[in-house]
N, C-alpha and C positions, 0 to 999 in steps of 0.2 A: 458404462458409457457416460453417465452423468458426471463421473470425475473428470473425464476428458474434456467434457463441455465446460465445467468449472475452470479447469486450467486454461482453456482457450479464452473463456470470458475474461480471466485476470490478465491474460496476454494481450488480447485485442480489444477488450472492452474498458479496461481500467488503466493499464500501463501507458497507452498513448496520452491520456489526459495528464498523467503525472509528468510525462516528457514535456507536454506544452506548458505546464506550470513551471517546470525547472528551466525551460529555455524557450521562451516565446518567440524570439527572433528567428528560430528554425521553422516556425509555422508562418509567420508574417513579419517581414522586416520593415514594413512601412513605419515611418516615424510616429511615435505615440501609440502604436497598436499593441505593445506588451500588456498594458493593463486590461484591455478588452479580451485579449487571448487568455489571460489568466482568469478573468471573471467567467468566461464561457466554459473553459475547461474545468474550473472548480465546480460549476453548476452541474456539468455532465458527470464529474466525479461523484458529486453528492447523490446524483440519481442512482448510480451504481451502488453507492454505500447504502441508500434506502433499500435497494433490492436485497443486498446482503444482509442488512439488518432484519428483514423479514425472514430470509432463510435461516438465519441463526436464532430466531426466536425460540426460546425453550430448549436450546441445544448448546452443548459445549463446541461442537464441531460441525462441519457440514454434513458429515455422516455420523454413524454411531460411535466412531472412534477417529482418531487423528489419521488424516491421509494427506497426500501431496497438495490438493487444493487448499487445505488449511496452511501449509507452508507457504504457498504462492501468494494467498491472500494476506498473510502476515507480512510478507515482503511489501505488498502494495500499501498496507496501512502504515508500515514503518516509514516507507519512503514519503508518504503523504505527511507524516508527522515531521520528518526531517525537513520537508519543504514548508513547514509552518502551516499546514492545512489541518484544522482541528477535526478529529473524528468524534468529539464529545456529544454531538447531537444524535449520535447513532449508538445507543446504549449496548446493543447486542454485539455491534462491531468492536466497540471499545472494550467490552469484556472478553471478546475472543482475542483481541490483541494483548490484553494483559494476561490472559491464560497462557497464550503462546510464549510470552516472555519468561513465564515461570517454568517452562519445560527445560529440563537439564540439557538437552541437545541445543536449544536456542541459547541458553546462557553460555554454553561452551562456544558456540559459534560467534556470539557477540563479544566474548572475551578475546577470542583469537582475532577478530576483525579489529578490535581496540589495539591489540599488540602490533598488528601489521601497520595500522595507521600511525601509531607512535613511531614505529621504524621508518616509515616514510618521512615523518616530521624531522626526525633527526638528520636525515640525509638531504633534506631540503635547504 
């Protein structure tokens, strides 16, 4: 049950803030509002990263082994870094993110993603 809860948290507690950072006008299209939307979304995102940092203290993964919540949380962290949101203030989150990048399955996925993106670039 805890795994389902963590997956839901990533989906509904973290992902929406990443969406707001990525595209503020979808939340508020008032002139000049984007900076404020990004500021508040980043603060909320950091609150979630603080919670995750505590949950990951002294552990490699959310449970005693790799599970789906680790994969989903990795995506959240990766998206944050793609949006130039630093996770460096959250040492356990950053360590989890680094650990995940070393997993063979993640390396394979990222290589495939790079290949697909390069293919799109050639057709554009």
